[in-house]
C-alpha positions in Angstrom: 84.4 -34.1 86.1 84.0 -37.0 84.2 80.7 -36.3 82.6 82.1 -33.0 81.6 82.6 -32.4 77.7 85.5 -30.5 76.4 84.6 -27.4 74.4 85.8 -27.7 70.7 88.8 -26.6 69.8 87.7 -23.5 66.9 88.3 -25.0 63.6 91.3 -22.8 61.8 90.4 -21.2 58.6 91.9 -21.9 55.5 93.5 -19.5 53.7 92.3 -18.7 50.2 95.4 -20.4 47.8 97.4 -18.5 46.0 96.1 -17.7 42.4 92.5 -18.8 43.4 89.7 -16.4 41.6 88.8 -13.8 44.0 85.2 -14.0 45.5 82.8 -11.7 43.4 81.5 -9.2 45.8 78.7 -8.1 43.6 77.4 -11.9 43.5 77.4 -12.3 47.4 75.2 -8.9 47.4 71.8 -8.9 48.0 69.8 -8.0 44.5 67.9 -5.0 43.9 65.9 -3.4 41.5 67.8 -1.9 38.8 68.4 2.2 39.0 66.1 3.8 36.7 68.0 5.6 34.2 67.9 9.6 34.3 65.1 11.2 32.9 65.8 12.7 29.0 65.6 16.5 29.4 62.3 17.5 27.3 62.1 20.4 24.8 60.4 23.0 26.7 57.7 24.3 24.2 56.8 27.5 26.3 59.7 30.1 27.1 59.9 31.9 30.8 59.8 35.3 29.8 60.8 38.1 32.7 57.4 39.2 34.6 55.2 41.7 32.0 51.4 42.7 31.7 49.8 41.2 28.6 51.3 42.7 25.7 54.2 42.4 22.9 56.7 41.2 25.7 55.0 37.8 25.0 55.0 38.0 21.0 56.5 34.6 20.2 58.9 34.3 17.6 57.7 31.1 15.7 55.2 33.8 14.4 58.3 34.6 12.0 57.7 31.6 10.0 54.0 33.1 8.4 55.9 34.9 5.5 57.6 31.6 4.5 54.0 29.8 4.6 52.7 32.3 2.9 55.0 33.1 0.4 55.7 29.7 -0.5 52.2 29.5 -1.7 52.4 32.2 -3.6 55.0 30.9 -5.5 53.5 27.6 -5.8 50.4 29.1 -7.8 52.9 31.3 -9.7 54.5 28.2 -11.2 51.2 26.6 -11.6 50.3 29.6 -13.4 53.3 29.1 -16.2 53.1 25.2 -16.4 49.5 24.5 -15.7 47.6 27.8 -16.8 46.2 28.7 -13.2 44.8 32.0 -12.5 47.8 34.4 -12.2 45.9 36.3 -9.7 46.0 33.7 -7.1 49.7 33.5 -6.5 50.5 37.2 -7.1 47.6 37.8 -4.1 49.3 35.5 -1.8 53.2 36.8 -2.3 51.6 40.3 -1.4 49.6 38.8 1.7 53.2 37.2 2.4 55.1 40.6 1.9 52.6 42.3 4.2 52.8 40.0 7.1 56.5 39.8 6.7 56.6 43.3 7.5 54.1 43.2 10.7 55.3 40.2 12.3 59.5 41.4 11.7 58.0 44.8 13.0 56.5 43.5 16.1 59.5 41.4 16.9 61.8 44.5 16.5 59.4 46.5 18.7 59.4 43.6 21.3 63.3 43.4 21.1 63.3 47.2 21.5 61.3 47.2 24.7 61.7 43.5 26.3 65.2 43.0 25.7 65.2 40.3 28.3 62.1 38.6 26.5 63.9 38.4 23.6 67.1 37.0 24.7 64.8 34.4 26.9 63.4 33.2 23.2 67.0 33.4 21.6 68.7 31.1 24.3 66.2 28.5 24.1 67.4 25.5 22.2 64.2 25.2 20.0 63.1 28.7 19.5 66.5 30.1 18.6 66.1 28.2 14.9 63.2 30.5 14.1 65.1 33.5 14.1 66.4 32.6 10.2 62.3 32.6 9.0 62.6 36.2 8.2 65.6 35.9 6.2 64.1 32.8 4.2 61.0 35.1 3.6 63.0 37.8 2.6 64.3 35.3 0.0 60.9 34.3 -1.2 60.1 38.1 -1.4 62.8 39.0 -3.5 61.4 36.4 -5.8 58.1 37.8 -6.0 59.7 41.1 -6.9 62.0 40.7 -9.4 59.7 40.4 -12.5 58.3 43.7 -11.4 61.3 45.2 -10.0 64.7 43.6 -10.9 67.2 46.0 -9.0 64.8 45.9 -5.8 64.5 41.9 -6.0 68.1 41.2 -6.5 69.0 43.7 -3.8 66.8 41.9 -1.4 68.3 39.1 -2.3 71.8 39.8 -1.5 70.4 41.1 1.9 68.5 38.0 2.5 71.5 36.0 1.7 74.0 37.9 3.9 71.8 38.1 6.9 70.5 34.4 6.5 74.6 33.6 6.6 75.0 35.7 9.6 71.8 33.9 11.6 73.5 30.3 10.3 77.1 31.1 11.5 76.1 32.3 14.8 74.1 29.1 15.5 77.1 27.0 14.2 79.5 29.0 16.2 77.2 28.0 19.4 77.5 24.3 18.7 81.1 24.6 18.0 81.6 26.1 21.4 80.5 23.4 23.1 77.2 25.3 24.2 74.6 22.9 22.4 72.3 20.7 23.7 70.2 17.7 22.4 66.9 19.6 22.4 68.5 21.6 19.4 68.0 18.8 17.6 64.5 19.3 15.9 63.2 19.7 12.7 63.3 23.7 12.9 67.0 23.6 13.1 67.1 22.9 9.3 65.9 26.3 8.8 68.6 28.2 9.5 71.2 25.6 8.3 69.5 24.3 5.2 67.6 27.5 4.2 70.5 28.3 2.0 69.4 26.0 0.0 66.8 27.9 -1.5 68.8 31.0 -2.3 69.9 29.6 -5.8 66.4 28.7 -6.5 65.5 32.6 -6.8 69.3 33.8 -7.1 70.3 31.8 -10.1 67.5 33.6 -12.2 69.0 36.8 -11.0 72.3 36.2 -12.6 74.1 35.4 -9.2 75.2 32.2 -10.7 78.7 31.9 -8.6 77.2 33.0 -5.3 73.7 30.5 -5.8 76.2 27.3 -6.4 78.3 28.6 -3.2 74.8 28.6 -1.1 73.4 25.6 -2.8 77.0 23.7 -1.6 76.5 25.2 2.1 72.7 24.1 2.5 73.6 20.6 0.8 76.8 20.1 3.1 74.7 21.1 6.5 71.6 19.5 5.2 73.5 15.8 5.0 75.2 16.8 8.3 72.1 17.5 10.3 69.6 15.2 9.0 71.5 11.9 10.8 71.4 13.8 14.1 67.8 14.4 13.8 67.1 11.0 12.8 69.1 9.8 15.6 67.4 12.2 17.8 64.0 10.5 16.7 65.2 7.0 17.3 67.3 7.4 20.6 65.2 9.9 22.1 64.5 12.0 23.9 61.0 12.1 21.8 59.4 15.4 20.6 56.7 16.6 22.2 53.3 16.3 21.0 52.7 19.8 20.1 56.2 19.5 17.9 54.6 16.6 15.6 53.6 18.7 12.7 57.0 19.9 12.6 58.4 17.0 11.0 57.1 18.2 7.6 59.9 20.5 7.4 62.0 17.1 6.4 60.2 17.2 3.1 61.6 21.1 2.3 65.4 20.3 1.7 64.9 17.5 -1.0 62.3 19.5 -2.7 63.9 22.8 -2.9 67.3 21.0 -3.7 65.9 19.5 -6.5 64.3 23.2 -7.8 67.8 24.5 -7.1 69.4 21.8 -9.5 67.1 23.0 -12.1 67.7 26.8 -11.3 71.5 26.3 -11.5 72.1 24.0 -14.5 68.4 25.1 -16.3 67.8 20.9 -17.0 65.8 18.4 -15.2 68.7 16.1 -15.2 69.8 13.1 -12.8 71.0 15.1 -10.0 67.5 16.8 -9.5 66.0 13.7 -10.0 67.7 12.3 -7.2 66.6 15.0 -4.8 62.8 14.5 -6.3 63.3 10.7 -5.1 64.2 11.2 -1.7 61.2 14.2 -1.5 58.8 11.5 -2.9 60.1 8.9 0.1 59.8 11.7 2.6 56.0 13.0 1.4 54.8 9.0 1.2 56.2 8.9 5.2 54.5 12.0 6.1 51.3 11.1 4.2 50.9 7.5 5.7 51.2 9.9 9.2 48.7 12.2 8.2 46.2 10.7 10.8 48.7 11.1 13.4 49.5 14.5 12.6 46.0 15.4 12.2 45.4 14.5 16.2 47.7 17.5 17.5 46.0 20.3 18.5 46.9 23.4 16.6 49.6 25.8 17.7 52.0 27.7 15.6 54.1 24.5 14.7 51.5 23.9 12.1 53.1 26.2 10.0 55.7 23.7 9.7 53.5 22.0 7.2 53.1 24.8 4.8 56.5 25.8 3.3 57.3 22.0 2.8 54.1 21.3 0.9 54.5 24.1 -1.0 57.9 23.2 -2.3 56.7 19.7 -2.8 53.9 21.0 -5.4 56.4 23.4 -7.0 58.8 20.4 -7.4 56.3 18.2 -9.0 54.8 20.9 -11.4 58.6 21.9 -12.3 60.4 18.7 -13.1 57.2 17.8 -15.3 55.4 15.3 -12.9 51.7 14.2 -14.3 49.7 17.7 -14.1 47.0 15.6 -11.9 50.0 15.4 -9.0 50.8 18.8 -9.5 46.8 19.8 -9.0 46.7 17.5 -6.1 49.5 18.9 -4.1 49.1 22.5 -5.0 45.2 21.7 -3.7 46.8 20.0 -0.2 49.3 22.8 0.0 46.3 25.6 -0.5 44.2 24.0 1.8 46.7 23.5 4.7 47.8 27.0 4.1 44.4 28.5 4.7 43.3 26.5 7.4 46.2 27.4 9.4 46.3 30.7 8.5 42.5 30.9 9.9 43.5 29.6 13.0 46.4 31.8 13.5 43.9 34.7 12.7 41.4 33.4 15.2 44.4 33.3 17.8 45.5 36.6 17.2 42.1 37.8 17.6 41.9 36.3 20.8 45.0 38.0 21.9 46.4 34.6 22.7 49.8 35.8 21.3 49.8 39.0 23.4 49.6 36.4 26.9 52.2 34.4 29.0 52.3 30.8 27.7 51.1 27.7 29.4 54.2 25.7 30.9 
């Protein structure tokens, strides 16, 4: 029919010329919200242990740091007796208390490992708490120095034993890292205890005549400190963030440079440029920690607070030994004494309530 229109022929599709840029498929897609980043693995504070009634099965491994804090306080007052005229009895009482506490907490962990090996292994597999396995060897180094003036042979024997045991613990932890079984959660300040605790050995061993071994331990501790420190700072910068309960442990950053300065003095017999270089780093870290004091003070009490005791003692000893103004030495010693007494008191209250014999809250 004349009024009927003919259907139009379909327009042929144009081919894409050769060499033309391909169509950007993602640009044609409907935009969507970016996928959230995977959650960071937190550092677990509590350690799951096999089902057990309240008792030593739940005895926390961080209790092993108590002799370090008490012994550090004793050594600080002993140094203050020599250089500042402080009463000698205060340091000796603190060192005796550290020895008694060392026997109690070590015996408790040995009994726990014997009766509840699965509970002990659970903590030793924990990425953070495994570092506290080195605490009793550091405490034993301090007790070696405490005993040496009274019984030189006993002190020297304890020093040799503590150094050997500490190297074994550090080696096993380093083996775990080298074997690829480490994890990000291990990068927490307590990691400095097994790896950098070696730097304390020359402070005590050099005075006993172990000069060669003391220099070797100084090398081990210094190199590992320089290796671990950037990793820990990267953890604090890039995350995952430390749990709130672990915030007081950042005070451990003060211990290596302060003890390093003391080690140089013990090894060389001089307050030379290298000792001052370590001291400069310690002063910088101390200033940063003091500026964070209000933030740290808001953290509820836990055993992590023991992390402020030994570093503050080492800093006080450094100020006294290197000849800083006596006022600075007294202030640092008073601060260390106040912190250690408060932390010990809170720990005693927790122990009296049976908190260390109950499962931890997750």
